[in-house]
N, C-alpha and C positions, 0 to 999 in steps of 0.2 A: 828114886825110881818114879816113873810116871805111869805105871800100869794101874789099871782099875779092875784087876782080876781078883776075885774072891779073897784069897789069903792076903793079898797085898793091900787090902783095905784095913786089915787088923792093925791097931796101934802097935808100933814097935817092929812091924814086919820088915820095914826098910833096913833097920839096923841088923836084924837077923840075916836077911839076904846078903847084906854086905859082909857080915862076919863069915858066912858060909862060903861066899865067893872068894874071900881072902884066903880062907883055909884050903880051898881047892885050886887056887891060882886062876880063877876066872874073873875076867873084867866085868864088873857089875853093869857097865854100859852095854856090853855085848848081850848079857842076859836080858836087859831092858829092851834092846833092839829085837832080839828073837821073840820075846813075848809080844812086842808091838806087831811083828809080822804075823804071829798067830792070831792076834785080835783082828788084824786087817782081813785075814782070809777066813775067819770063823763064820759059820753059817752058809758058806758057799756050797752048792751041790758038788761042783767040781772046783777043786782048789788049784786050778792051773796056774803055774808060776810060783807056787810057794817054795818049791825046792830050789828054784833059781834065786829067789829072794834070800833064802837061808844060806845058800852057797855064797852069794855076794856078801852077806853080812859076815860070814866066817872068814872070807878071804881078805876083808878089810882089816881084820885084827891080827896082830902078830901072834905067832905060836908061843905060848907061855909055858908049854910043857917041857921045854928043853932046858 
């Protein structure tokens, strides 16, 4: 993961995130992409476009819940 958000700076956090993602059937790359979107929009007074960016990220990934 390439995130520099609090918890993800802790040694071993990457392995834990991957383990949880595997257990929940979530693509770690999708989580990474969603966190990147959050970082990009953080601090903005109006986060116009964040929902479109999230929707686009989710639509690019196959549905693993089936």
